N, C-alpha and C positions, 0 to 999 in steps of 0.2 A: 574193270581193268583185269587183265589176265594175270593171275598169280604166277610168280616165278618160282619154280621148284628149287629146293636147296641144291647145292653143288653135287651132293651125292647122287641125286636123281638124274643128273646129266652126264653126258659122255665126257670124261676127263682125259680122253686119249689125245695126245698131241698130234698135230698134222704129220703125215708121212714125210720122211726126210727127202730132201732134194739135193741135187748136185751143186745148187747154188750156195754160195757162202752165206752164213746167217747175217741178218741185218744188225746194225749196232743197236744196243738197247736204248729205247726212247727215254726222255727225261722222266724222273719219278720212279723208274723201275729199279728193282733190286737185282736184276739179272746182270751177271758179270759178262765181260767180253768172252766170246767164243761159246757161250752157253746157248742152249736152244730156247727160243722165245715162245712163250705161251701167251697169245693175245686174247683180248676180250671176246672177239668173234669166234675164235677157235675153241676157247675154253667154255664159254657160256653163250652159245648161239641164240638161245631164246631171249636172254637178257639183252643181247646185242640188237634185237629187233626194235627196242625202244631207244636205241642210241640216236641222238638228235643229228639229222643229216646236214644241218647248216651251222649250228652254233659251236661245234667243236672244231678246233684247229687241226686235229689229227683224225684219221679214219680208225674205225674200230679194229681193223686188222693190225694196226700199228700200235695200239694201246695194250700194254701188258695186263694180264689178268690180275696181277697183284698191285696195280698202280694205286697210289694213295691220293692222286690228284682228283679234284672234283670234276665231274663230267656232266654235260647237259643231256637230259633225257626228254623224250616226247611220247605222250600217251595218245592212242588213237581214239579215245573217247571224246575229245574236244579239240578245237583248233588252238586254244590257248592253254592246253594241258602241258606245260613245260616247266621243268624244274632242274636244279643242279644239286648233285650229291655224289658221293664216292661209290665205287663198286662194292666196297665192304658193306656200306649201308644198304645197298640194294639186296645183297646176298643175305643180310640179316632180317629182311622182310620189309624194308622201306619201300612203299609204293607211291603211287601218284597222289600228291597232296590235294589236288583238285577233286579227285574221286573220293578221297578220305574226308573231304570237307574242311580242310585246314587252310586252303588257299582259294580265294575268290575266282570264279570262272563264269563264262557265259552259260555253263551247263548246271551250275549249282546255286545261282542267285535266287532270291525270293521271287523275282519276277517270273522266273522259269518254273520253279518248283511249287509255288503257291500263287497262281494268278488270281485266285479269289481274294487273297489278302492285298495283292498289289493293285487290284481294281479300286479299292477304297482308300488307297494311299493318298494323302493330301499332297497336291502338287505345289502348294504355296507355303505351307507351314513348316515343312521339313527342310533341313539344309541339304546341300548337294551330296554330301557323303551318306546321308540317311535316305537314299532313294532305293527302291526295291531292286533295281538292277545293280546297285553297288553294295548290297548287303547279303549275308548268308543267314540261314536259319539258326546258326549257332549264336547269333547276337541277341540272345533272349532277354537281356536286361535293358536293352535300348528302349527308350520311350519314343513312341511314334504317334504322329498326328494322323487321324483318319477323317474322311469326309463322306457323308451320305449324299447321293445325288438328288434326294428329295427336298433339299433346302440348303441355301448358301450358308446358313448358320448351324447346320447339322455337323458340328465339329466336336471331336473329343480325342483325348490322348490317353494311351495306356501302354504298358510294356508289351514287347513283341511276343513274349511267352504266353501272355494272356490272350493276345489276338489270335494266336495259333491254335488255341483250344476250341473245342466244338461249341459253337454259339458265342464265341468270344468277340465277334464283330457285330453284335447287336447295337444298332444306333440308339443311344439314350434318348434322343429327341423323338424318334418314332415310337419308342417304348413308353413315352410319357414320363421319363425320369429327369429330363432336362428341358427348361423353357426354350421355346423356339417361336419364330414368327408363324410357323405352320401349326402349332398346337396351343396357341394362346386363345383366350376367351374371345378376343376381338375378331380373330380369324374364323374360329370354329362356330361360334354363335353370336354373330353381330347383333341379333335382335335382343339377346340378353345383355350384351355389352352396352346397349343403348339405355338399359334400365339400371346400370351400375351406379351406385351412390358414390359420387366423387367427394372425397373428404369425409368428415364425420366419423362414423364407426369404421369405415374402410381406411381411414388415415391416408397414407400416401400411395396406397395400392391403386393401380389403374388396370383396365381390361387387357391391355397388351402386355402387362407384366404378371398376369395370372394364368396358369395352365388350366385349360378347359376341363381336364379330367382329374384335377386334384381333389383330394378328399377333404380339403379345407372348406371353410365357410366364408361367406361374403354377404354384404348388405345390398339390397335392391331398393330402388325408389321409383314410384309411379303414381301419378295423379295425386300428389301430396301425401302419399303414404310410403313408409319404408318398413322393410322386414328382412330378417336374416334367413339365408337358405344354405343348403349344402350344394356347392358348385357343381360337382359331378352329377348329382341327382337331377338337377334342373336341366343340365346340358343333355342328358340322355332322354328326357321327356320331349315330346313334340309340342310345339306351340309356345306361346309366351307364358312365363310364370305368372300366377295370379296371387295377390296378397291373401293372407288368411282372413277369415271373416271377422268383422268387428265384434267385440263383446257386447252383450245386450245393455241398453242404457239403464242406469241406476235411478229408480223412481223414489223421490223423497216425499213422504206424506207430511202435509202442513198440520201443525197442532192448533186446536181451537184456543182462542184467547181466553185467559182466565179472568177472575174477578179483579177489578181495578185496572184492567188493561184496555186500551182503546184499539179497536180494529184498525189495522193498517199502520199502526205505530209500533215499531219493534223496540219496546222498552219494558223490562220487567221491574219488579219492586227492587230487586237487587241492583239492577242497572241504575234505577233512579236514586237509590241510596248511594251507590257508587258515585253518581254525578254530584250529589250533595257533598260527599266527602272531598271530591276533587275541587269543588268550589271553595270549601273551607280551607283546603291546602293553599289555594291561590290567594285567599284573603290574608292568611298568615304570612305568606311570602311578601305580599305587598306591604303589610305592616312592618315587617323586618326591614324592608328597603327604606321605608319612610323614616324609621328610627335611625337608620344609618345616615340618611341625609341630614337629619336634625343634628346628630352628633357632629358631622362635618361642619355644619354651619356654626354650631356653638364653638367648635375649636377655632375656626377662622376668626370669629368675633373676639374670642379671648386673646388670640395672637395679635389682633389689631390693637386691642387695648394695651397689651404689654408693650408693643412696639411704640405706641403713642406716648406712653408714660416714659419710656426710655429716651425718646427723642426730646421730650419736654425737659427732662433733667439735663440733658446734654446742652440744651440752649441756655439754661441758667448758668 
């Protein structure tokens, strides 16, 4: 936008006198009847170049230079660079708000100034007002949804001020920071996903729910064996992972039978003695049970005798 010089830098000379009678002062003017009229066009010709040709009811030649009424202006930098303010505000440095970035225009939207950001703008997750053609770069705190073309679920949200930074539009799914259908173990290495142990040490984790390049560990199972691996390491290697070698078998040497032991019978002197002790314990228990039975029989017999004697007395 062309800067308007202060009034001192312009020609303040009034137009030459004519033989015609002066026009009556327009509304809003402080000029009295019979005084010479100083119009916007005659007093500030460069400022009058931005006078809106259609939205004002009066022409610039008829508007006094000291008018306090708001006037419509139009900037040549854009078709929608239109605004309304007073002559005083313009003389004090008030310029085009579209060029200053305080009013949305087709020339200062994000879609125009940052097409790289607008290209990744999600067309479905953002509301109508939060579209690149409806926002300016000054809306730094607004949270915007972005989408990478490499996957339908490559979606992420961040503040506009972060997206405008260098490298701020890095897709977290492509960078391996967020799980996606394109970076999960099932998609990247289906051969390893086939060996994934379902349940057990992996709990509820499944191949489509694990990133292929994660530094975490997981359990694989193949041909009856299972083992733990670093997921990213086996993904980087070619071919199927192989289980670690089995440990060597443990050989147990048989001891020669000692004296008093028969070959093929696993019983030592202690075991035999223990067996005798157990048999003794069983006999003691059986004797105690038998004694208890005897006591019960004796009690019943005694109770019958007492009951018989009582009934006999009652019959007498």
